Backbone as CSV, one residue per row, in Angstrom:
resi,resn,N_x,N_y,N_z,CA_x,CA_y,CA_z,C_x,C_y,C_z
1,MET,-55.885,-58.811,-6.243,-56.668,-59.849,-6.933,-57.216,-59.290,-8.239
2,HIS,-57.113,-60.052,-9.303,-57.565,-59.584,-10.604,-59.066,-59.736,-10.728
3,LYS,-59.660,-58.875,-11.534,-61.094,-58.953,-11.773,-61.376,-60.079,-12.766
4,PRO,-62.120,-61.103,-12.361,-62.294,-62.242,-13.250,-63.028,-61.914,-14.524
5,ASP,-63.898,-60.902,-14.492,-64.659,-60.599,-15.695,-63.827,-59.845,-16.728
6,GLN,-62.586,-59.501,-16.384,-61.747,-58.807,-17.345,-60.651,-59.713,-17.890
7,ASN,-60.723,-60.989,-17.552,-59.779,-61.950,-18.096,-60.466,-62.745,-19.187
8,SER,-59.674,-63.459,-19.977,-60.274,-64.373,-20.930,-61.049,-65.425,-20.148
9,VAL,-62.213,-65.773,-20.635,-63.127,-66.598,-19.858,-63.037,-68.075,-20.202
10,THR,-62.116,-68.454,-21.065,-62.068,-69.848,-21.495,-61.361,-70.749,-20.503
11,GLY,-60.371,-70.199,-19.787,-59.579,-71.029,-18.907,-58.549,-71.862,-19.650
12,GLN,-58.498,-71.737,-20.954,-57.547,-72.497,-21.755,-56.202,-71.786,-21.751
13,LYS,-55.167,-72.465,-21.279,-53.854,-71.843,-21.158,-53.014,-72.076,-22.408
14,ALA,-52.351,-71.025,-22.842,-51.410,-71.167,-23.949,-50.125,-71.794,-23.424
15,PRO,-49.374,-72.466,-24.255,-48.117,-73.075,-23.824,-47.156,-72.028,-23.267
16,HIS,-46.409,-72.380,-22.208,-45.442,-71.446,-21.622,-44.170,-71.469,-22.444
17,ASP,-44.197,-70.790,-23.545,-43.063,-70.698,-24.451,-42.402,-69.338,-24.246
18,PRO,-41.171,-69.285,-23.718,-40.515,-67.997,-23.468,-40.419,-67.119,-24.712
19,ALA,-40.428,-67.735,-25.880,-40.313,-66.953,-27.115,-41.667,-66.472,-27.611
20,ARG,-42.733,-66.857,-26.924,-44.080,-66.521,-27.387,-44.296,-65.017,-27.499
21,ALA,-43.857,-64.295,-26.476,-44.035,-62.843,-26.501,-43.258,-62.212,-27.642
22,GLU,-42.045,-62.702,-27.886,-41.237,-62.157,-28.977,-41.899,-62.424,-30.332
23,ASN,-42.497,-63.597,-30.472,-43.181,-63.934,-31.717,-44.376,-63.018,-31.951
24,LEU,-45.123,-62.750,-30.875,-46.269,-61.837,-30.977,-45.802,-60.438,-31.349
25,ALA,-44.706,-60.006,-30.721,-44.180,-58.670,-31.004,-43.728,-58.565,-32.463
26,ALA,-43.096,-59.630,-32.962,-42.641,-59.617,-34.355,-43.826,-59.524,-35.310
27,ALA,-44.907,-60.252,-34.990,-46.112,-60.189,-35.822,-46.738,-58.807,-35.761
28,ALA,-46.731,-58.191,-34.569,-47.287,-56.839,-34.417,-46.464,-55.836,-35.208
29,LYS,-45.141,-55.981,-35.173,-44.263,-55.057,-35.897,-44.495,-55.154,-37.397
30,ALA,-44.636,-56.382,-37.881,-44.874,-56.578,-39.313,-46.212,-55.998,-39.736
31,ALA,-47.215,-56.152,-38.860,-48.564,-55.689,-39.197,-48.698,-54.180,-39.127
32,SER,-47.791,-53.507,-38.405,-47.917,-52.060,-38.196,-47.084,-51.238,-39.165
33,LYS,-46.459,-51.886,-40.134,-45.587,-51.151,-41.059,-46.344,-50.107,-41.870
34,LYS,-47.630,-50.354,-42.134,-48.418,-49.427,-42.955,-49.430,-48.635,-42.128
35,GLY,-49.184,-48.562,-40.810,-50.096,-47.827,-39.951,-50.584,-48.696,-38.807
36,PRO,-51.531,-48.187,-37.994,-52.052,-48.954,-36.864,-52.629,-50.298,-37.326
37,PRO,-52.263,-51.396,-36.666,-52.787,-52.700,-37.067,-54.314,-52.741,-36.977
38,PRO,-54.996,-53.216,-38.010,-56.474,-53.270,-37.992,-56.983,-54.504,-37.241
39,VAL,-56.696,-54.550,-35.938,-57.025,-55.758,-35.156,-58.522,-56.055,-35.155
40,HIS,-59.347,-55.012,-35.346,-60.796,-55.222,-35.334,-61.270,-55.986,-36.567
41,LEU,-60.419,-56.070,-37.579,-60.792,-56.774,-38.807,-60.289,-58.214,-38.833
42,TRP,-59.407,-58.556,-37.913,-58.812,-59.885,-37.923,-59.669,-60.877,-37.134
43,ASN,-59.748,-62.088,-37.618,-60.516,-63.135,-36.937,-59.724,-64.447,-36.907
44,PRO,-58.558,-64.436,-36.245,-57.724,-65.638,-36.195,-58.243,-66.617,-35.142
45,PRO,-57.746,-67.843,-35.129,-58.170,-68.802,-34.104,-57.669,-68.408,-32.725
46,PHE,-58.454,-68.731,-31.692,-58.050,-68.484,-30.307,-57.033,-69.545,-29.901
47,CYS,-55.910,-69.091,-29.338,-54.808,-70.008,-29.024,-54.535,-70.107,-27.523
48,GLY,-55.538,-69.798,-26.707,-55.374,-69.930,-25.263,-55.008,-68.615,-24.590
49,ASP,-54.893,-68.684,-23.255,-54.551,-67.509,-22.463,-53.049,-67.434,-22.252
50,LEU,-52.486,-66.250,-22.456,-51.069,-66.016,-22.239,-50.866,-65.490,-20.825
51,ASP,-49.765,-65.850,-20.205,-49.460,-65.370,-18.851,-48.925,-63.945,-18.941
52,MET,-49.821,-63.043,-19.321,-49.474,-61.630,-19.476,-50.550,-60.800,-18.789
53,ARG,-50.110,-59.765,-18.059,-51.054,-58.955,-17.285,-50.681,-57.484,-17.366
54,ILE,-51.709,-56.640,-17.464,-51.515,-55.189,-17.380,-52.040,-54.749,-16.023
55,ALA,-51.145,-54.252,-15.167,-51.538,-53.801,-13.838,-52.284,-52.476,-13.915
56,ARG,-52.904,-52.094,-12.816,-53.705,-50.866,-12.806,-52.864,-49.630,-13.079
57,ASP,-51.567,-49.700,-12.746,-50.704,-48.544,-13.000,-50.126,-48.532,-14.405
58,GLY,-50.555,-49.485,-15.255,-50.113,-49.512,-16.640,-48.894,-50.373,-16.902
59,THR,-48.325,-50.991,-15.860,-47.165,-51.867,-16.050,-47.591,-53.193,-16.672
60,TRP,-46.856,-53.618,-17.683,-47.103,-54.907,-18.323,-46.203,-55.972,-17.696
61,PHE,-46.775,-57.133,-17.408,-46.031,-58.255,-16.850,-46.147,-59.454,-17.793
62,TYR,-45.039,-60.169,-17.939,-45.049,-61.421,-18.693,-44.462,-62.513,-17.811
63,MET,-45.249,-63.548,-17.552,-44.851,-64.647,-16.674,-44.393,-64.113,-15.318
64,GLY,-45.130,-63.092,-14.816,-44.878,-62.549,-13.487,-43.781,-61.514,-13.408
65,THR,-43.092,-61.231,-14.510,-41.979,-60.285,-14.514,-42.341,-59.042,-15.322
66,PRO,-42.073,-57.841,-14.787,-42.358,-56.619,-15.557,-41.591,-56.607,-16.868
67,ILE,-42.250,-56.154,-17.920,-41.595,-56.014,-19.225,-40.907,-54.655,-19.244
68,GLY,-39.581,-54.675,-19.216,-38.829,-53.429,-19.100,-38.542,-52.736,-20.416
69,ARG,-38.819,-53.394,-21.517,-38.518,-52.810,-22.837,-39.755,-52.082,-23.356
70,LYS,-39.709,-50.741,-23.280,-40.877,-49.958,-23.689,-41.271,-50.179,-25.148
71,PRO,-40.321,-50.279,-26.087,-40.731,-50.549,-27.473,-41.526,-51.838,-27.603
72,LEU,-41.187,-52.848,-26.785,-41.918,-54.110,-26.822,-43.339,-53.913,-26.298
73,VAL,-43.469,-53.165,-25.198,-44.794,-52.874,-24.643,-45.646,-52.100,-25.644
74,LYS,-45.025,-51.153,-26.343,-45.770,-50.366,-27.333,-46.270,-51.250,-28.471
75,LEU,-45.468,-52.227,-28.868,-45.907,-53.159,-29.906,-47.113,-53.964,-29.420
76,PHE,-47.017,-54.493,-28.198,-48.138,-55.264,-27.659,-49.403,-54.398,-27.571
77,SER,-49.221,-53.149,-27.141,-50.391,-52.277,-26.962,-51.077,-51.968,-28.285
78,SER,-50.335,-52.106,-29.383,-50.920,-51.809,-30.698,-51.836,-52.926,-31.188
79,ILE,-51.726,-54.124,-30.581,-52.547,-55.245,-31.054,-53.516,-55.740,-29.978
80,ILE,-53.768,-54.914,-28.954,-54.728,-55.315,-27.929,-56.144,-55.075,-28.429
81,ARG,-57.029,-55.982,-28.071,-58.433,-55.859,-28.464,-59.310,-56.295,-27.302
82,ARG,-60.441,-55.643,-27.172,-61.410,-56.009,-26.141,-62.658,-56.569,-26.810
83,ASP,-63.000,-57.792,-26.440,-64.230,-58.428,-26.905,-65.088,-58.701,-25.680
84,GLY,-66.186,-57.950,-25.539,-66.982,-58.059,-24.320,-66.192,-57.514,-23.156
85,ASP,-66.024,-58.314,-22.104,-65.236,-57.894,-20.947,-63.853,-58.536,-20.931
86,ALA,-63.469,-59.201,-21.999,-62.185,-59.891,-22.057,-61.237,-59.163,-23.007
87,TYR,-59.940,-59.278,-22.688,-58.910,-58.622,-23.480,-58.013,-59.660,-24.143
88,PHE,-57.562,-59.330,-25.362,-56.755,-60.247,-26.142,-55.644,-59.486,-26.864
89,LEU,-54.567,-60.209,-27.194,-53.603,-59.739,-28.173,-53.921,-60.486,-29.452
90,VAL,-54.060,-59.725,-30.554,-54.541,-60.313,-31.805,-53.569,-60.001,-32.939
91,THR,-53.192,-61.034,-33.669,-52.397,-60.891,-34.888,-53.199,-61.539,-36.014
92,PRO,-52.734,-61.442,-37.245,-53.490,-62.084,-38.330,-53.609,-63.600,-38.179
93,VAL,-52.729,-64.218,-37.360,-52.730,-65.684,-37.301,-53.112,-66.259,-35.948
94,GLU,-53.155,-65.447,-34.879,-53.540,-65.993,-33.580,-54.137,-64.921,-32.676
95,LYS,-54.865,-65.415,-31.676,-55.530,-64.562,-30.694,-55.309,-65.193,-29.327
96,VAL,-54.696,-64.442,-28.396,-54.418,-64.973,-27.069,-55.013,-64.055,-26.010
97,GLY,-55.540,-64.651,-24.956,-56.138,-63.879,-23.879,-55.090,-63.367,-22.909
98,ILE,-55.289,-62.151,-22.405,-54.416,-61.577,-21.382,-55.277,-61.022,-20.256
99,GLN,-54.646,-60.734,-19.117,-55.342,-60.164,-17.963,-55.145,-58.651,-17.936
100,VAL,-56.216,-57.939,-17.624,-56.149,-56.486,-17.474,-56.813,-56.134,-16.141
101,ASP,-56.031,-55.573,-15.212,-56.560,-55.300,-13.876,-57.647,-54.235,-13.887
102,ASP,-57.481,-53.222,-14.737,-58.477,-52.137,-14.794,-58.687,-51.709,-16.236
103,ALA,-57.813,-50.864,-16.761,-57.876,-50.430,-18.158,-56.546,-50.759,-18.821
104,PRO,-56.531,-50.975,-20.135,-55.283,-51.359,-20.800,-54.282,-50.213,-20.941
105,PHE,-54.758,-48.976,-20.773,-53.874,-47.824,-20.874,-54.008,-46.964,-19.618
106,VAL,-52.991,-46.153,-19.375,-53.031,-45.158,-18.298,-52.639,-43.812,-18.895
107,ALA,-53.486,-42.810,-18.712,-53.163,-41.449,-19.142,-52.275,-40.824,-18.071
108,VAL,-51.023,-40.580,-18.417,-50.039,-40.135,-17.429,-49.805,-38.627,-17.457
109,ASP,-50.382,-37.947,-18.451,-50.208,-36.500,-18.529,-51.230,-35.943,-19.512
110,PHE,-51.428,-34.633,-19.474,-52.324,-33.995,-20.447,-51.911,-32.545,-20.625
111,GLU,-52.370,-31.973,-21.724,-52.158,-30.560,-22.013,-53.502,-29.931,-22.323
112,ALA,-53.794,-28.798,-21.726,-55.039,-28.080,-21.973,-54.757,-26.828,-22.791
113,THR,-55.496,-26.683,-23.893,-55.388,-25.471,-24.700,-56.774,-24.871,-24.846
114,GLY,-56.842,-23.543,-24.987,-58.133,-22.874,-25.100,-58.836,-22.792,-23.757
115,THR,-59.995,-22.162,-23.763,-60.766,-22.008,-22.534,-62.246,-22.259,-22.816
116,GLY,-62.997,-22.531,-21.769,-64.443,-22.726,-21.890,-64.795,-23.813,-22.886
117,ARG,-65.800,-23.551,-23.714,-66.239,-24.532,-24.711,-65.183,-24.812,-25.770
118,GLN,-64.224,-23.898,-25.919,-63.164,-24.088,-26.911,-61.961,-24.857,-26.341
119,GLN,-62.055,-25.242,-25.086,-60.935,-25.957,-24.475,-60.767,-27.345,-25.103
120,VAL,-59.508,-27.754,-25.258,-59.193,-29.101,-25.738,-58.186,-29.719,-24.780
121,LEU,-58.505,-30.918,-24.298,-57.624,-31.658,-23.402,-56.963,-32.778,-24.192
122,ARG,-55.655,-32.714,-24.306,-54.899,-33.731,-25.051,-54.122,-34.593,-24.060
123,PHE,-54.451,-35.866,-24.044,-53.842,-36.803,-23.108,-52.741,-37.607,-23.787
124,VAL,-51.770,-38.050,-22.982,-50.742,-38.969,-23.469,-50.705,-40.165,-22.521
125,THR,-50.623,-41.358,-23.094,-50.648,-42.579,-22.288,-49.238,-43.049,-21.953
126,GLN,-49.184,-44.119,-21.165,-47.889,-44.673,-20.755,-47.135,-45.291,-21.924
127,VAL,-47.811,-45.479,-23.058,-47.129,-45.997,-24.255,-47.044,-44.918,-25.339
128,ASP,-47.123,-43.657,-24.902,-46.922,-42.485,-25.769,-48.011,-42.312,-26.824
129,GLU,-49.163,-42.914,-26.611,-50.287,-42.694,-27.522,-51.006,-41.419,-27.091
130,GLU,-51.344,-40.563,-28.054,-51.978,-39.290,-27.745,-53.424,-39.294,-28.220
131,VAL,-54.279,-38.656,-27.426,-55.688,-38.594,-27.774,-56.269,-37.292,-27.229
132,ALA,-57.087,-36.625,-28.054,-57.758,-35.399,-27.639,-59.187,-35.734,-27.241
133,ALA,-59.557,-35.432,-26.016,-60.906,-35.723,-25.536,-61.928,-34.910,-26.316
134,GLY,-63.052,-35.522,-26.613,-64.118,-34.877,-27.365,-65.224,-35.880,-27.621
135,PRO,-66.140,-35.583,-28.537,-67.270,-36.486,-28.802,-66.844,-37.908,-29.156
136,ASP,-65.727,-38.062,-29.875,-65.264,-39.393,-30.260,-64.354,-40.037,-29.216
137,HIS,-63.922,-39.234,-28.266,-63.037,-39.731,-27.215,-63.516,-39.167,-25.874
138,PRO,-64.625,-39.689,-25.371,-65.224,-39.119,-24.166,-64.434,-39.429,-22.893
139,ILE,-64.652,-38.573,-21.913,-64.146,-38.784,-20.556,-65.322,-39.259,-19.701
140,ARG,-65.098,-40.262,-18.889,-66.132,-40.699,-17.956,-65.500,-40.932,-16.593
141,VAL,-66.308,-40.756,-15.552,-65.830,-40.933,-14.189,-66.743,-41.923,-13.477
142,VAL,-66.142,-42.980,-12.964,-66.868,-43.985,-12.186,-66.569,-43.734,-10.716
143,ARG,-67.606,-43.653,-9.911,-67.401,-43.410,-8.482,-67.688,-44.678,-7.696
144,ALA,-66.743,-45.070,-6.853,-66.913,-46.238,-5.996,-67.902,-45.925,-4.885
145,GLU,-68.275,-46.948,-4.140,-69.244,-46.750,-3.056,-68.752,-45.738,-2.029
146,ASP,-67.430,-45.665,-1.853,-66.889,-44.703,-0.885,-66.682,-43.324,-1.499
147,GLY,-67.117,-43.152,-2.767,-67.015,-41.864,-3.426,-65.721,-41.659,-4.187
148,GLU,-64.774,-42.594,-4.079,-63.492,-42.456,-4.769,-63.703,-42.527,-6.281
149,PRO,-63.243,-41.504,-7.022,-63.471,-41.495,-8.473,-62.401,-42.278,-9.245
150,SER,-62.830,-42.931,-10.319,-61.917,-43.539,-11.277,-62.232,-42.927,-12.637
151,PRO,-61.404,-41.995,-13.098,-61.667,-41.312,-14.371,-61.010,-42.032,-15.545
152,TYR,-61.701,-42.045,-16.687,-61.196,-42.711,-17.882,-61.382,-41.798,-19.090
153,VAL,-60.517,-41.990,-20.090,-60.701,-41.336,-21.382,-60.613,-42.412,-22.452
154,HIS,-61.496,-42.322,-23.435,-61.514,-43.298,-24.527,-60.303,-43.079,-25.421
155,VAL,-59.620,-44.176,-25.755,-58.410,-44.094,-26.571,-58.687,-44.500,-28.011
156,ARG,-59.123,-45.744,-28.209,-59.463,-46.219,-29.559,-60.376,-47.423,-29.448
157,ARG,-61.256,-47.510,-30.466,-62.281,-48.543,-30.463,-62.932,-48.592,-29.075
158,ASN,-62.969,-49.737,-28.402,-63.601,-49.782,-27.073,-62.562,-49.915,-25.969
159,LEU,-61.403,-49.294,-26.182,-60.319,-49.320,-25.204,-60.194,-47.956,-24.532
160,GLU,-59.981,-47.985,-23.215,-59.889,-46.749,-22.444,-58.563,-46.657,-21.709
161,ALA,-58.251,-45.442,-21.267,-57.100,-45.189,-20.401,-57.611,-44.686,-19.061
162,LEU,-57.095,-45.252,-17.987,-57.351,-44.723,-16.658,-56.516,-43.464,-16.493
163,ILE,-57.134,-42.355,-16.138,-56.410,-41.103,-15.932,-55.749,-41.153,-14.562
164,ASP,-54.417,-41.007,-14.519,-53.725,-41.173,-13.244,-54.076,-40.045,-12.274
165,ARG,-53.761,-40.285,-11.007,-54.214,-39.405,-9.924,-53.713,-37.978,-10.080
166,LYS,-52.419,-37.823,-10.393,-51.869,-36.467,-10.492,-52.531,-35.689,-11.623
167,SER,-52.834,-36.371,-12.739,-53.490,-35.697,-13.861,-54.926,-35.336,-13.508
168,PHE,-55.605,-36.230,-12.792,-56.993,-35.949,-12.421,-57.067,-34.753,-11.477
169,TYR,-56.126,-34.660,-10.543,-56.107,-33.493,-9.648,-55.950,-32.205,-10.452
170,ARG,-55.104,-32.235,-11.472,-54.923,-31.055,-12.325,-56.197,-30.759,-13.124
171,LEU,-56.881,-31.809,-13.569,-58.130,-31.601,-14.301,-59.180,-30.940,-13.414
172,VAL,-59.261,-31.388,-12.166,-60.240,-30.814,-11.237,-59.992,-29.321,-11.057
173,GLU,-58.737,-28.918,-11.081,-58.397,-27.509,-10.902,-58.920,-26.633,-12.031
174,ILE,-59.120,-27.219,-13.224,-59.601,-26.420,-14.355,-61.049,-26.762,-14.703
175,GLY,-61.716,-27.509,-13.837,-63.115,-27.859,-14.077,-64.041,-26.671,-13.893
176,THR,-65.283,-26.851,-14.329,-66.269,-25.780,-14.231,-67.657,-26.379,-14.056
177,VAL,-68.615,-25.550,-13.709,-70.000,-25.997,-13.534,-70.801,-25.638,-14.780
178,ALA,-71.572,-26.599,-15.275,-72.394,-26.386,-16.464,-73.645,-27.256,-16.373
179,PRO,-74.719,-26.878,-17.077,-75.933,-27.702,-17.071,-75.690,-29.041,-17.751
180,HIS,-76.244,-30.106,-17.155,-76.135,-31.445,-17.739,-77.357,-32.257,-17.328
181,GLU,-78.154,-32.633,-18.315,-79.352,-33.445,-18.094,-80.258,-32.852,-17.013
182,GLY,-80.477,-31.548,-17.129,-81.434,-30.881,-16.251,-80.902,-30.479,-14.895
183,ALA,-79.610,-30.637,-14.659,-79.035,-30.250,-13.372,-77.666,-29.628,-13.610
184,ASP,-77.156,-28.957,-12.588,-75.822,-28.377,-12.674,-74.795,-29.412,-12.234
185,TRP,-73.778,-29.592,-13.077,-72.713,-30.538,-12.779,-71.367,-29.838,-12.849
186,PHE,-70.438,-30.329,-12.042,-69.051,-29.926,-12.147,-68.375,-30.901,-13.108
187,GLY,-67.668,-30.350,-14.104,-67.054,-31.234,-15.091,-66.035,-30.504,-15.937
188,LEU,-65.793,-31.066,-17.115,-64.733,-30.575,-17.981,-65.233,-30.378,-19.402
189,TRP,-64.788,-29.302,-20.035,-65.036,-29.088,-21.457,-63.837,-29.586,-22.250
190,SER,-64.091,-30.235,-23.364,-63.023,-30.594,-24.296,-63.631,-30.913,-25.651
191,GLY,-63.094,-30.310,-26.678,-63.575,-30.574,-28.026,-65.039,-30.232,-28.228
192,GLY,-65.530,-29.205,-27.526,-66.925,-28.796,-27.655,-67.912,-29.637,-26.884
193,GLU,-67.420,-30.586,-26.094,-68.289,-31.483,-25.327,-68.038,-31.270,-23.834
194,PHE,-69.129,-31.334,-23.033,-69.003,-31.225,-21.581,-69.062,-32.613,-20.964
195,PHE,-68.072,-32.926,-20.147,-68.006,-34.237,-19.507,-68.207,-34.077,-18.000
196,PRO,-69.335,-34.561,-17.475,-69.644,-34.379,-16.060,-68.776,-35.244,-15.158
197,ILE,-68.454,-34.713,-13.993,-67.681,-35.444,-12.988,-68.517,-35.718,-11.747
198,ILE,-69.161,-34.663,-11.219,-69.935,-34.803,-9.985,-71.024,-33.737,-9.964
199,PRO,-72.225,-34.061,-9.447,-73.258,-33.017,-9.352,-72.746,-31.830,-8.547
200,ALA,-73.050,-30.629,-9.028,-72.561,-29.426,-8.361,-73.025,-29.369,-6.912
201,ALA,-74.197,-29.915,-6.634,-74.741,-29.902,-5.270,-73.897,-30.732,-4.309
202,GLU,-73.094,-31.654,-4.849,-72.277,-32.513,-3.997,-70.851,-31.999,-3.827
203,LEU,-70.559,-30.850,-4.423,-69.217,-30.294,-4.265,-68.964,-29.920,-2.819
204,PRO,-67.765,-30.165,-2.306,-67.468,-29.794,-0.908,-67.439,-28.289,-0.731
């Protein structure tokens, strides 16, 4: 079941036009010729909700079918924007709502260089976007009531990537204990910043 607060809240459906996704992709391609599309600067009219969903594992679906063309997914990912708790695909001429089950990106791998405070963690997402964790790209961990962690890294603007399970296990292996807000926490250093995961007192 999708989280309702992460969908467009209007309930207005866009027309089921099979060519709609291709048109959006073409607009994204045109807008990205001179670099990353400045979606935060665009204010086009809202054109309803598109039957498009990003699953928790990072798979994109259009009209219930997985989008198998990675270049197409990468184009869509370049024009995604989050306004409040809702996600949209935005071009200079239109804005359509999409569903996001958790986060719009998934960090599927990372590379660690350096040690201690000089360590840098460089993540890569399912759409080949790379980001180095640090003050401008923080890591945060949300713990469910049963203690299950959901780790995220900031990608761009207010968009995050869910760090996949295998990568998080590897991160835990290189974690360390450091002071944080008056207590000892187990966490990670990257880009000169310490990112807490769990209080050291709660370590097994």
